[in-house]
C-alpha positions as CSV (number, residue, x, y, z in Angstrom):
1,M,40.7,-71.2,-61.0
2,R,39.7,-74.3,-63.1
3,V,41.0,-76.6,-60.3
4,Q,39.0,-74.8,-57.7
5,S,35.9,-75.1,-59.9
6,C,36.4,-78.8,-60.4
7,A,37.0,-79.2,-56.6
8,R,33.7,-77.4,-55.9
9,T,31.8,-79.5,-58.5
10,L,33.3,-82.7,-57.1
11,A,32.4,-81.7,-53.5
12,A,28.8,-80.8,-54.6
13,L,28.5,-84.1,-56.5
14,T,29.7,-86.1,-53.5
15,L,27.2,-84.3,-51.2
16,V,24.4,-85.0,-53.6
17,L,25.3,-88.7,-53.8
18,A,25.6,-88.9,-50.0
19,L,22.2,-87.2,-49.4
20,A,20.6,-89.4,-52.1
21,D,21.7,-92.5,-50.2
22,C,20.5,-91.1,-46.8
23,G,16.9,-91.9,-47.3
24,R,17.6,-95.4,-48.6
25,R,18.0,-98.2,-46.1
26,D,18.8,-101.8,-46.6
27,D,15.9,-104.0,-45.5
28,A,17.3,-106.0,-42.6
29,P,15.9,-109.5,-42.2
30,A,13.0,-109.7,-39.8
31,P,14.0,-111.2,-36.4
32,L,13.1,-114.9,-36.1
33,A,10.4,-115.9,-33.6
34,G,10.6,-119.0,-31.4
35,V,7.9,-121.6,-31.8
36,E,7.6,-124.6,-29.5
37,Q,7.0,-128.1,-30.9
38,P,6.4,-131.0,-28.6
39,M,9.4,-133.4,-28.4
40,A,8.7,-135.9,-25.6
41,S,7.0,-136.4,-22.2
42,W,7.6,-138.7,-19.3
43,E,5.9,-139.6,-16.1
44,G,7.4,-141.6,-13.2
45,S,8.8,-141.7,-9.7
46,G,12.2,-142.2,-8.3
47,S,15.4,-141.5,-10.1
48,Q,15.8,-142.1,-13.9
49,T,17.7,-141.1,-16.9
50,L,15.7,-139.8,-19.9
51,G,17.1,-139.4,-23.4
52,L,16.1,-136.9,-26.0
53,V,17.6,-135.4,-29.2
54,S,17.4,-131.7,-29.9
55,Q,17.8,-130.7,-33.5
56,S,18.2,-127.0,-32.6
57,G,19.8,-127.2,-29.2
58,R,17.0,-125.0,-27.8
59,F,14.3,-126.6,-25.8
60,R,11.9,-125.8,-23.0
61,L,11.4,-128.2,-20.1
62,R,8.2,-128.1,-18.0
63,W,7.6,-130.3,-14.9
64,H,4.9,-131.0,-12.3
65,T,5.4,-133.0,-9.2
66,R,3.0,-134.3,-6.5
67,L,3.5,-136.3,-3.4
68,E,3.5,-140.1,-3.5
69,P,0.7,-141.5,-1.3
70,G,1.8,-141.7,2.3
71,R,4.9,-139.6,1.9
72,D,5.9,-136.5,3.8
73,A,6.4,-133.2,1.9
74,A,9.2,-132.1,4.1
75,H,11.4,-135.0,2.9
76,A,10.3,-135.0,-0.8
77,R,12.8,-133.9,-3.3
78,F,13.0,-133.4,-7.1
79,K,16.2,-132.5,-9.0
80,L,16.4,-132.3,-12.8
81,T,19.7,-131.8,-14.6
82,V,20.7,-131.9,-18.3
83,H,23.8,-133.8,-19.5
84,S,25.4,-134.5,-22.9
85,G,23.9,-137.6,-24.4
86,V,27.3,-138.2,-26.1
87,S,29.8,-137.8,-23.2
88,G,27.6,-137.7,-20.2
89,R,29.1,-134.3,-19.2
90,F,26.9,-132.1,-16.9
91,L,25.5,-129.1,-18.8
92,H,22.7,-127.5,-16.8
93,E,20.8,-127.7,-13.5
94,V,17.2,-127.2,-14.3
95,T,15.7,-127.4,-10.8
96,D,16.4,-128.6,-7.3
97,Q,13.1,-128.4,-5.4
98,R,11.9,-129.6,-2.0
99,G,8.3,-130.9,-1.9
100,P,5.7,-130.9,-4.7
101,G,5.6,-128.1,-7.3
102,E,6.0,-127.2,-10.9
103,G,8.0,-125.0,-13.2
104,S,9.7,-124.5,-16.5
105,A,13.1,-123.6,-17.8
106,N,14.7,-123.0,-21.2
107,V,17.9,-124.8,-22.3
108,E,20.2,-123.5,-25.0
109,D,23.1,-125.5,-26.2
110,D,24.5,-127.1,-29.3
111,P,22.2,-129.5,-31.2
112,R,22.9,-133.0,-29.9
113,P,21.5,-135.9,-27.9
114,F,20.8,-135.0,-24.3
115,N,20.2,-137.0,-21.1
116,L,17.8,-135.6,-18.5
117,M,18.8,-136.9,-15.1
118,V,15.9,-137.1,-12.6
119,E,16.7,-137.5,-9.0
120,S,13.5,-137.8,-7.1
121,D,12.4,-139.1,-3.7
122,G,8.8,-139.2,-2.4
123,L,7.3,-137.5,-5.5
124,V,5.5,-138.6,-8.7
125,W,6.7,-136.4,-11.6
126,Q,5.7,-135.4,-15.1
127,I,8.2,-133.8,-17.5
128,W,7.4,-132.3,-21.0
129,A,10.1,-131.2,-23.5
130,D,9.3,-128.9,-26.3
131,E,11.8,-128.0,-29.1
132,V,12.1,-124.3,-29.8
133,V,12.3,-123.8,-33.5
134,L,13.1,-120.3,-35.0
135,V,10.8,-119.3,-37.8
136,P,10.2,-115.9,-39.6
137,P,7.3,-114.0,-38.0
138,R,3.9,-113.9,-39.7
139,E,3.0,-110.7,-41.4
């Protein structure tokens, strides 16, 4: 009888402790928000290699192209790729467009030096790179 009473008391105590912990929750850290900070910008025509270093490995590329004077839009091309600045290895194709245009793309990789490879014919281009830094959200 005494063992049965102890077992009931232990079961009741366990239930009370479990219920007392139900309402409590651990405050999980707030998710981080991405904030863009300007890194670099370039303007040019023709094919070029552009270097940049990303401290986070996360950056946003924006571009705008327009026709060179006297050029035909049907033959104009703009291709932008990302390569490792250490080994030269291809990492990402950002865009491969025909004719003038604009756009943006996010790149996520390891922090490192990068090379942006611009292949362009018949277009004047502008490129902007913004580092994406993760910060706690404002309250």
